[in-house]
C-alpha atoms as an extended CHARMM CRD file, in Angstrom:
* protein
*
       221  EXT
         1         1  UNK       CA            175.5820000000       83.9410000000      132.9250000000  PROA      1               0.0000000000
         2         2  UNK       CA            177.8810000000       81.4630000000      131.7770000000  PROA      2               0.0000000000
         3         3  UNK       CA            176.9310000000       78.4800000000      132.3490000000  PROA      3               0.0000000000
         4         4  UNK       CA            174.0450000000       79.0170000000      130.1050000000  PROA      4               0.0000000000
         5         5  UNK       CA            176.4190000000       78.8420000000      127.1560000000  PROA      5               0.0000000000
         6         6  UNK       CA            176.2420000000       74.7680000000      126.6160000000  PROA      6               0.0000000000
         7         7  UNK       CA            172.0590000000       74.9840000000      126.8700000000  PROA      7               0.0000000000
         8         8  UNK       CA            171.7860000000       77.7700000000      124.5040000000  PROA      8               0.0000000000
         9         9  UNK       CA            174.0670000000       76.4660000000      122.0250000000  PROA      9               0.0000000000
        10        10  UNK       CA            172.4460000000       72.9650000000      122.1840000000  PROA      10              0.0000000000
        11        11  UNK       CA            169.0080000000       74.8520000000      121.9210000000  PROA      11              0.0000000000
        12        12  UNK       CA            169.6520000000       77.0890000000      118.5050000000  PROA      12              0.0000000000
        13        13  UNK       CA            171.2600000000       74.3420000000      117.0280000000  PROA      13              0.0000000000
        14        14  UNK       CA            168.1670000000       72.1240000000      117.2670000000  PROA      14              0.0000000000
        15        15  UNK       CA            166.0860000000       74.7410000000      116.4760000000  PROA      15              0.0000000000
        16        16  UNK       CA            164.2960000000       74.7030000000      119.8900000000  PROA      16              0.0000000000
        17        17  UNK       CA            163.0690000000       78.1490000000      119.5680000000  PROA      17              0.0000000000
        18        18  UNK       CA            161.4250000000       77.7920000000      123.1890000000  PROA      18              0.0000000000
        19        19  UNK       CA            163.7110000000       76.6360000000      124.6980000000  PROA      19              0.0000000000
        20        20  UNK       CA            166.1800000000       79.8270000000      123.6080000000  PROA      20              0.0000000000
        21        21  UNK       CA            163.4420000000       82.1710000000      124.3320000000  PROA      21              0.0000000000
        22        22  UNK       CA            163.0420000000       80.7070000000      127.9650000000  PROA      22              0.0000000000
        23        23  UNK       CA            166.7560000000       81.0400000000      128.7010000000  PROA      23              0.0000000000
        24        24  UNK       CA            166.7680000000       84.5670000000      127.5230000000  PROA      24              0.0000000000
        25        25  UNK       CA            163.6640000000       85.4520000000      129.1430000000  PROA      25              0.0000000000
        26        26  UNK       CA            165.1570000000       84.0250000000      132.6820000000  PROA      26              0.0000000000
        27        27  UNK       CA            168.0590000000       85.9050000000      132.3660000000  PROA      27              0.0000000000
        28        28  UNK       CA            166.1830000000       89.1700000000      131.5650000000  PROA      28              0.0000000000
        29        29  UNK       CA            164.2840000000       88.3100000000      134.6130000000  PROA      29              0.0000000000
        30        30  UNK       CA            167.5310000000       88.0560000000      136.8630000000  PROA      30              0.0000000000
        31        31  UNK       CA            167.9860000000       92.0150000000      135.8300000000  PROA      31              0.0000000000
        32        32  UNK       CA            170.7920000000       90.8910000000      133.0090000000  PROA      32              0.0000000000
        33        33  UNK       CA            170.6210000000       93.2130000000      130.5090000000  PROA      33              0.0000000000
        34        34  UNK       CA            170.4080000000       92.2390000000      126.8560000000  PROA      34              0.0000000000
        35        35  UNK       CA            174.0240000000       93.4240000000      125.9370000000  PROA      35              0.0000000000
        36        36  UNK       CA            175.1470000000       91.3260000000      128.9620000000  PROA      36              0.0000000000
        37        37  UNK       CA            173.1350000000       88.4970000000      127.7540000000  PROA      37              0.0000000000
        38        38  UNK       CA            174.3290000000       88.5630000000      124.6080000000  PROA      38              0.0000000000
        39        39  UNK       CA            178.2360000000       88.9700000000      125.5570000000  PROA      39              0.0000000000
        40        40  UNK       CA            178.0480000000       86.1350000000      127.9240000000  PROA      40              0.0000000000
        41        41  UNK       CA            175.6160000000       83.8720000000      126.3060000000  PROA      41              0.0000000000
        42        42  UNK       CA            175.0230000000       83.8010000000      122.9620000000  PROA      42              0.0000000000
        43        43  UNK       CA            178.5810000000       85.0410000000      121.5050000000  PROA      43              0.0000000000
        44        44  UNK       CA            180.4620000000       82.0730000000      123.3310000000  PROA      44              0.0000000000
        45        45  UNK       CA            177.6860000000       79.6880000000      121.5510000000  PROA      45              0.0000000000
        46        46  UNK       CA            178.7020000000       81.3490000000      118.1890000000  PROA      46              0.0000000000
        47        47  UNK       CA            182.0080000000       80.5800000000      118.7510000000  PROA      47              0.0000000000
        48        48  UNK       CA            181.2490000000       77.0110000000      119.8430000000  PROA      48              0.0000000000
        49        49  UNK       CA            179.3260000000       76.7880000000      116.8460000000  PROA      49              0.0000000000
        50        50  UNK       CA            182.0860000000       77.7460000000      114.8230000000  PROA      50              0.0000000000
        51        51  UNK       CA            184.3340000000       75.4760000000      115.9260000000  PROA      51              0.0000000000
        52        52  UNK       CA            181.9020000000       72.4910000000      115.4450000000  PROA      52              0.0000000000
        53        53  UNK       CA            181.2770000000       73.7880000000      111.7230000000  PROA      53              0.0000000000
        54        54  UNK       CA            185.0700000000       73.9570000000      110.9250000000  PROA      54              0.0000000000
        55        55  UNK       CA            186.2580000000       70.4030000000      112.7580000000  PROA      55              0.0000000000
        56        56  UNK       CA            183.3570000000       69.0270000000      110.3110000000  PROA      56              0.0000000000
        57        57  UNK       CA            181.5460000000       68.4970000000      113.7080000000  PROA      57              0.0000000000
        58        58  UNK       CA            178.2110000000       69.8160000000      112.3610000000  PROA      58              0.0000000000
        59        59  UNK       CA            177.2190000000       70.6350000000      108.9850000000  PROA      59              0.0000000000
        60        60  UNK       CA            176.2770000000       74.1290000000      107.0460000000  PROA      60              0.0000000000
        61        61  UNK       CA            172.4050000000       73.2900000000      107.0640000000  PROA      61              0.0000000000
        62        62  UNK       CA            172.7190000000       72.9030000000      110.9770000000  PROA      62              0.0000000000
        63        63  UNK       CA            174.4320000000       76.5140000000      111.2730000000  PROA      63              0.0000000000
        64        64  UNK       CA            172.0880000000       77.9440000000      108.8850000000  PROA      64              0.0000000000
        65        65  UNK       CA            169.2170000000       76.6010000000      111.1360000000  PROA      65              0.0000000000
        66        66  UNK       CA            171.1470000000       77.8480000000      114.1040000000  PROA      66              0.0000000000
        67        67  UNK       CA            171.3490000000       81.4550000000      112.4180000000  PROA      67              0.0000000000
        68        68  UNK       CA            167.2930000000       81.0450000000      111.8210000000  PROA      68              0.0000000000
        69        69  UNK       CA            166.9890000000       80.4300000000      115.3730000000  PROA      69              0.0000000000
        70        70  UNK       CA            169.2270000000       82.8380000000      116.7050000000  PROA      70              0.0000000000
        71        71  UNK       CA            167.2750000000       85.5620000000      114.2800000000  PROA      71              0.0000000000
        72        72  UNK       CA            163.7230000000       84.8120000000      115.6910000000  PROA      72              0.0000000000
        73        73  UNK       CA            165.0950000000       85.4780000000      118.9780000000  PROA      73              0.0000000000
        74        74  UNK       CA            166.1920000000       89.0400000000      118.2200000000  PROA      74              0.0000000000
        75        75  UNK       CA            163.1490000000       89.6800000000      115.7220000000  PROA      75              0.0000000000
        76        76  UNK       CA            160.9730000000       88.9070000000      119.3520000000  PROA      76              0.0000000000
        77        77  UNK       CA            163.3040000000       91.4830000000      121.1870000000  PROA      77              0.0000000000
        78        78  UNK       CA            163.6970000000       94.1780000000      119.6430000000  PROA      78              0.0000000000
        79        79  UNK       CA            161.3870000000       96.6750000000      118.9350000000  PROA      79              0.0000000000
        80        80  UNK       CA            161.2540000000       98.2100000000      115.3970000000  PROA      80              0.0000000000
        81        81  UNK       CA            162.7140000000      101.8050000000      115.2210000000  PROA      81              0.0000000000
        82        82  UNK       CA            161.8220000000      104.6190000000      113.1640000000  PROA      82              0.0000000000
        83        83  UNK       CA            164.6680000000      105.9070000000      111.8390000000  PROA      83              0.0000000000
        84        84  UNK       CA            164.9030000000      109.2620000000      110.2940000000  PROA      84              0.0000000000
        85        85  UNK       CA            166.7570000000      110.3780000000      106.8760000000  PROA      85              0.0000000000
        86        86  UNK       CA            168.9250000000      112.2320000000      108.8660000000  PROA      86              0.0000000000
        87        87  UNK       CA            170.6340000000      109.4260000000      110.7730000000  PROA      87              0.0000000000
        88        88  UNK       CA            173.5760000000      107.9130000000      110.3120000000  PROA      88              0.0000000000
        89        89  UNK       CA            174.2420000000      105.5030000000      107.7300000000  PROA      89              0.0000000000
        90        90  UNK       CA            175.9980000000      101.7390000000      108.7200000000  PROA      90              0.0000000000
        91        91  UNK       CA            176.8150000000       99.1220000000      106.1660000000  PROA      91              0.0000000000
        92        92  UNK       CA            177.4640000000       95.3900000000      107.3290000000  PROA      92              0.0000000000
        93        93  UNK       CA            178.4950000000       92.4790000000      105.6620000000  PROA      93              0.0000000000
        94        94  UNK       CA            180.9700000000       89.1730000000      106.2140000000  PROA      94              0.0000000000
        95        95  UNK       CA            184.1360000000       89.7520000000      104.3090000000  PROA      95              0.0000000000
        96        96  UNK       CA            184.0000000000       87.4090000000      100.9730000000  PROA      96              0.0000000000
        97        97  UNK       CA            184.6200000000       84.1560000000      102.1910000000  PROA      97              0.0000000000
        98        98  UNK       CA            183.6620000000       84.4450000000      105.5210000000  PROA      98              0.0000000000
        99        99  UNK       CA            180.3200000000       81.9680000000      106.0590000000  PROA      99              0.0000000000
       100       100  UNK       CA            179.5100000000       82.7110000000      109.9430000000  PROA      100             0.0000000000
       101       101  UNK       CA            177.4160000000       85.9470000000      109.8130000000  PROA      101             0.0000000000
       102       102  UNK       CA            175.7420000000       85.3750000000      113.5300000000  PROA      102             0.0000000000
       103       103  UNK       CA            177.9180000000       88.3170000000      115.4670000000  PROA      103             0.0000000000
       104       104  UNK       CA            176.6810000000       90.5060000000      112.4760000000  PROA      104             0.0000000000
       105       105  UNK       CA            173.5710000000       90.0380000000      112.8390000000  PROA      105             0.0000000000
       106       106  UNK       CA            173.8450000000       91.2390000000      116.5580000000  PROA      106             0.0000000000
       107       107  UNK       CA            176.5040000000       94.4130000000      115.2570000000  PROA      107             0.0000000000
       108       108  UNK       CA            173.2900000000       95.2690000000      113.4330000000  PROA      108             0.0000000000
       109       109  UNK       CA            171.0430000000       95.1380000000      116.3720000000  PROA      109             0.0000000000
       110       110  UNK       CA            173.2530000000       97.5160000000      118.1870000000  PROA      110             0.0000000000
       111       111  UNK       CA            173.3930000000      100.1260000000      115.4480000000  PROA      111             0.0000000000
       112       112  UNK       CA            169.7050000000       99.9000000000      115.0680000000  PROA      112             0.0000000000
       113       113  UNK       CA            169.1830000000      100.4970000000      118.8810000000  PROA      113             0.0000000000
       114       114  UNK       CA            171.5710000000      103.8670000000      118.5160000000  PROA      114             0.0000000000
       115       115  UNK       CA            169.1590000000      104.9420000000      115.3730000000  PROA      115             0.0000000000
       116       116  UNK       CA            171.0780000000      104.1500000000      112.5520000000  PROA      116             0.0000000000
       117       117  UNK       CA            169.7380000000      103.5570000000      109.1680000000  PROA      117             0.0000000000
       118       118  UNK       CA            171.6470000000      100.0810000000      108.6950000000  PROA      118             0.0000000000
       119       119  UNK       CA            172.1740000000       97.8810000000      105.7160000000  PROA      119             0.0000000000
       120       120  UNK       CA            173.0200000000       94.7530000000      106.4340000000  PROA      120             0.0000000000
       121       121  UNK       CA            174.1690000000       92.2250000000      103.7420000000  PROA      121             0.0000000000
       122       122  UNK       CA            175.2070000000       89.0590000000      105.1930000000  PROA      122             0.0000000000
       123       123  UNK       CA            177.7900000000       86.6190000000      104.8330000000  PROA      123             0.0000000000
       124       124  UNK       CA            179.9300000000       85.7120000000      102.2150000000  PROA      124             0.0000000000
       125       125  UNK       CA            179.9920000000       89.4140000000      100.2810000000  PROA      125             0.0000000000
       126       126  UNK       CA            182.5110000000       89.7780000000       97.0210000000  PROA      126             0.0000000000
       127       127  UNK       CA            184.3300000000       92.4880000000       96.9320000000  PROA      127             0.0000000000
       128       128  UNK       CA            183.1560000000       94.1740000000       94.1910000000  PROA      128             0.0000000000
       129       129  UNK       CA            179.3020000000       94.0090000000       95.4230000000  PROA      129             0.0000000000
       130       130  UNK       CA            179.9780000000       95.7550000000       98.8000000000  PROA      130             0.0000000000
       131       131  UNK       CA            182.6030000000       98.3390000000       97.0450000000  PROA      131             0.0000000000
       132       132  UNK       CA            179.0930000000       99.3150000000       94.7950000000  PROA      132             0.0000000000
       133       133  UNK       CA            177.2470000000       99.3690000000       97.4680000000  PROA      133             0.0000000000
       134       134  UNK       CA            179.2350000000      101.8680000000       98.8820000000  PROA      134             0.0000000000
       135       135  UNK       CA            179.3310000000      103.8490000000       96.1760000000  PROA      135             0.0000000000
       136       136  UNK       CA            175.4140000000      103.9640000000       95.9820000000  PROA      136             0.0000000000
       137       137  UNK       CA            174.4180000000      104.4840000000       99.3490000000  PROA      137             0.0000000000
       138       138  UNK       CA            177.5870000000      106.5070000000      100.4370000000  PROA      138             0.0000000000
       139       139  UNK       CA            177.4710000000      105.3550000000      104.2830000000  PROA      139             0.0000000000
       140       140  UNK       CA            179.2010000000      106.9060000000      107.4030000000  PROA      140             0.0000000000
       141       141  UNK       CA            180.6290000000      103.6790000000      108.6740000000  PROA      141             0.0000000000
       142       142  UNK       CA            180.7940000000      100.1570000000      107.5470000000  PROA      142             0.0000000000
       143       143  UNK       CA            181.2240000000       97.4460000000      109.8200000000  PROA      143             0.0000000000
       144       144  UNK       CA            182.8510000000       94.0330000000      108.6740000000  PROA      144             0.0000000000
       145       145  UNK       CA            183.2240000000       90.9830000000      109.8490000000  PROA      145             0.0000000000
       146       146  UNK       CA            185.5880000000       88.3970000000      109.7340000000  PROA      146             0.0000000000
       147       147  UNK       CA            186.6890000000       85.2350000000      111.6500000000  PROA      147             0.0000000000
       148       148  UNK       CA            189.2170000000       83.1170000000      109.0890000000  PROA      148             0.0000000000
       149       149  UNK       CA            192.8630000000       83.7530000000      108.3240000000  PROA      149             0.0000000000
       150       150  UNK       CA            192.3710000000       82.7210000000      104.8110000000  PROA      150             0.0000000000
       151       151  UNK       CA            189.9270000000       85.6070000000      104.3400000000  PROA      151             0.0000000000
       152       152  UNK       CA            192.4710000000       88.0920000000      105.7360000000  PROA      152             0.0000000000
       153       153  UNK       CA            193.5750000000       89.0460000000      101.7930000000  PROA      153             0.0000000000
       154       154  UNK       CA            189.8010000000       89.2880000000      100.4010000000  PROA      154             0.0000000000
       155       155  UNK       CA            189.8420000000       91.7340000000      103.9250000000  PROA      155             0.0000000000
       156       156  UNK       CA            192.7190000000       93.7000000000      103.0750000000  PROA      156             0.0000000000
       157       157  UNK       CA            191.7860000000       94.1840000000       98.9350000000  PROA      157             0.0000000000
       158       158  UNK       CA            187.9710000000       95.1480000000      100.5590000000  PROA      158             0.0000000000
       159       159  UNK       CA            189.2820000000       98.0290000000      103.0100000000  PROA      159             0.0000000000
       160       160  UNK       CA            191.9430000000       99.6530000000       99.6340000000  PROA      160             0.0000000000
       161       161  UNK       CA            188.3530000000       99.4760000000       97.4570000000  PROA      161             0.0000000000
       162       162  UNK       CA            186.2710000000      100.9920000000       99.7680000000  PROA      162             0.0000000000
       163       163  UNK       CA            188.9310000000      103.6610000000      100.6800000000  PROA      163             0.0000000000
       164       164  UNK       CA            188.8620000000      104.7500000000       96.9850000000  PROA      164             0.0000000000
       165       165  UNK       CA            185.6470000000      105.5250000000       96.5070000000  PROA      165             0.0000000000
       166       166  UNK       CA            184.8880000000      106.9860000000       99.8460000000  PROA      166             0.0000000000
       167       167  UNK       CA            187.8930000000      108.4060000000      100.8020000000  PROA      167             0.0000000000
       168       168  UNK       CA            186.2970000000      109.8460000000      104.5970000000  PROA      168             0.0000000000
       169       169  UNK       CA            184.5940000000      106.6460000000      105.8540000000  PROA      169             0.0000000000
       170       170  UNK       CA            184.9610000000      105.1680000000      109.1020000000  PROA      170             0.0000000000
       171       171  UNK       CA            185.2630000000      101.4760000000      108.6930000000  PROA      171             0.0000000000
       172       172  UNK       CA            185.0280000000       98.8150000000      111.9070000000  PROA      172             0.0000000000
       173       173  UNK       CA            186.2480000000       95.5430000000      111.0400000000  PROA      173             0.0000000000
       174       174  UNK       CA            185.0620000000       93.1310000000      113.9850000000  PROA      174             0.0000000000
       175       175  UNK       CA            185.0080000000       89.0720000000      114.4380000000  PROA      175             0.0000000000
       176       176  UNK       CA            187.2370000000       86.1230000000      116.0840000000  PROA      176             0.0000000000
       177       177  UNK       CA            190.0000000000       87.0400000000      113.8720000000  PROA      177             0.0000000000
       178       178  UNK       CA            190.3440000000       90.2440000000      115.3840000000  PROA      178             0.0000000000
       179       179  UNK       CA            190.2650000000       88.8560000000      118.8470000000  PROA      179             0.0000000000
       180       180  UNK       CA            193.4090000000       86.0640000000      118.1480000000  PROA      180             0.0000000000
       181       181  UNK       CA            195.7770000000       88.0380000000      115.6810000000  PROA      181             0.0000000000
       182       182  UNK       CA            196.9040000000       91.7340000000      115.3300000000  PROA      182             0.0000000000
       183       183  UNK       CA            197.0290000000       92.8220000000      111.8920000000  PROA      183             0.0000000000
       184       184  UNK       CA            199.2290000000       95.6510000000      110.8650000000  PROA      184             0.0000000000
       185       185  UNK       CA            197.3440000000       96.6750000000      107.8120000000  PROA      185             0.0000000000
       186       186  UNK       CA            194.0960000000       97.4470000000      110.5690000000  PROA      186             0.0000000000
       187       187  UNK       CA            196.3670000000       99.8240000000      112.3640000000  PROA      187             0.0000000000
       188       188  UNK       CA            195.0860000000      102.9750000000      110.5160000000  PROA      188             0.0000000000
       189       189  UNK       CA            193.3700000000      106.0040000000      111.6830000000  PROA      189             0.0000000000
       190       190  UNK       CA            190.0070000000      105.3050000000      109.6440000000  PROA      190             0.0000000000
       191       191  UNK       CA            189.8570000000      101.8230000000      110.9730000000  PROA      191             0.0000000000
       192       192  UNK       CA            188.7460000000      100.3440000000      114.0560000000  PROA      192             0.0000000000
       193       193  UNK       CA            188.9150000000       97.4230000000      115.4310000000  PROA      193             0.0000000000
       194       194  UNK       CA            185.9550000000       96.2930000000      117.7490000000  PROA      194             0.0000000000
       195       195  UNK       CA            185.9130000000       93.1700000000      120.2570000000  PROA      195             0.0000000000
       196       196  UNK       CA            182.6210000000       92.6660000000      121.5180000000  PROA      196             0.0000000000
       197       197  UNK       CA            179.1360000000       94.4190000000      121.1250000000  PROA      197             0.0000000000
       198       198  UNK       CA            179.6250000000       96.4580000000      124.3240000000  PROA      198             0.0000000000
       199       199  UNK       CA            182.9160000000       98.0490000000      122.4580000000  PROA      199             0.0000000000
       200       200  UNK       CA            180.8340000000       98.5640000000      119.4490000000  PROA      200             0.0000000000
       201       201  UNK       CA            177.6890000000      100.1120000000      121.5000000000  PROA      201             0.0000000000
       202       202  UNK       CA            180.1120000000      102.4690000000      123.2210000000  PROA      202             0.0000000000
       203       203  UNK       CA            182.0720000000      103.3650000000      120.6830000000  PROA      203             0.0000000000
       204       204  UNK       CA            178.9660000000      104.3480000000      118.4680000000  PROA      204             0.0000000000
       205       205  UNK       CA            178.0870000000      106.3480000000      121.3340000000  PROA      205             0.0000000000
       206       206  UNK       CA            181.0650000000      108.1330000000      121.7650000000  PROA      206             0.0000000000
       207       207  UNK       CA            182.0310000000      109.1890000000      118.0470000000  PROA      207             0.0000000000
       208       208  UNK       CA            177.7690000000      110.3500000000      117.8550000000  PROA      208             0.0000000000
       209       209  UNK       CA            178.3500000000      113.7480000000      117.3500000000  PROA      209             0.0000000000
       210       210  UNK       CA            181.0970000000      112.8950000000      114.5000000000  PROA      210             0.0000000000
       211       211  UNK       CA            179.0690000000      110.5160000000      112.3470000000  PROA      211             0.0000000000
       212       212  UNK       CA            176.1930000000      113.1240000000      112.3840000000  PROA      212             0.0000000000
       213       213  UNK       CA            178.3280000000      115.7440000000      111.2000000000  PROA      213             0.0000000000
       214       214  UNK       CA            179.8370000000      113.6520000000      108.4040000000  PROA      214             0.0000000000
       215       215  UNK       CA            176.0020000000      113.0750000000      107.6170000000  PROA      215             0.0000000000
       216       216  UNK       CA            175.2800000000      116.3880000000      107.7340000000  PROA      216             0.0000000000
       217       217  UNK       CA            178.4690000000      117.7970000000      105.3130000000  PROA      217             0.0000000000
       218       218  UNK       CA            176.9210000000      114.8630000000      103.1930000000  PROA      218             0.0000000000
       219       219  UNK       CA            173.9030000000      116.4560000000      103.0730000000  PROA      219             0.0000000000
       220       220  UNK       CA            175.0230000000      119.9200000000      102.2810000000  PROA      220             0.0000000000
       221       221  UNK       CA            176.8940000000      119.4030000000       99.7840000000  PROA      221             0.0000000000
C-alpha cells in the first residue's frame, strides 16, 4: 500500500478530489481497513507535504489545498454519529505556532468513531485560548499536536496551564515531533504520547471505562 503514497500526495496537493477518492476506494475494495489506509498512505503523504513546506518547495496555499482535499475525503467516508451528552468530551488542537493540522484532522475522526463528543480547534491555537476553552468546557481529555522543535516552549507552557485549571484531565500529545524526540517533561502520569492513529484508537478503547468514570464524576458533582 505504500506504493500509493506518491500518487496520493500528488493528488491532494493538486486538489484532485476524484483521484483521492478513487485511491481510497480501491484500497478499501482490496480489503484494507480505513485505519490501515490512513497509517500507510495518508500519514506518509502528510509528512511529505510537511517536509516540502519546510523546504519552501510548496506554499502555505498548497498546504491549505491539501488540507481541504483531505477534509473532503473524510467528509465523504465517515458517517456522522449521534453522540450522547453522557459520552466523554475531547478537545483537539495544534499548539501555538504549529500550522500542520492534517494529522489532527484524522485523530478527530478516531475520537468520533469511539463516540466521543469532540471540539476540534485546528492549527495555531494560542495557549490562553486553549486554556480558556478547557476551563469552560471541562473535557475529559485534550489531544495536542506538535511537529516543530520551535514550539516546544509553547507546549510546555500549555501543559502546565491546562493542568492548573483541570488537574484530573488526561493529555494526549502526538505529531511528528513525538516520533523523533524523547521529551522528558512529557513523562508524567497525566500525559500520554501517541505515535500513530492506531495507537490512539487502541488507547481510547483500552481506557473507555476510565473516561466514562471521569465523566460520571463530573456529572454527579
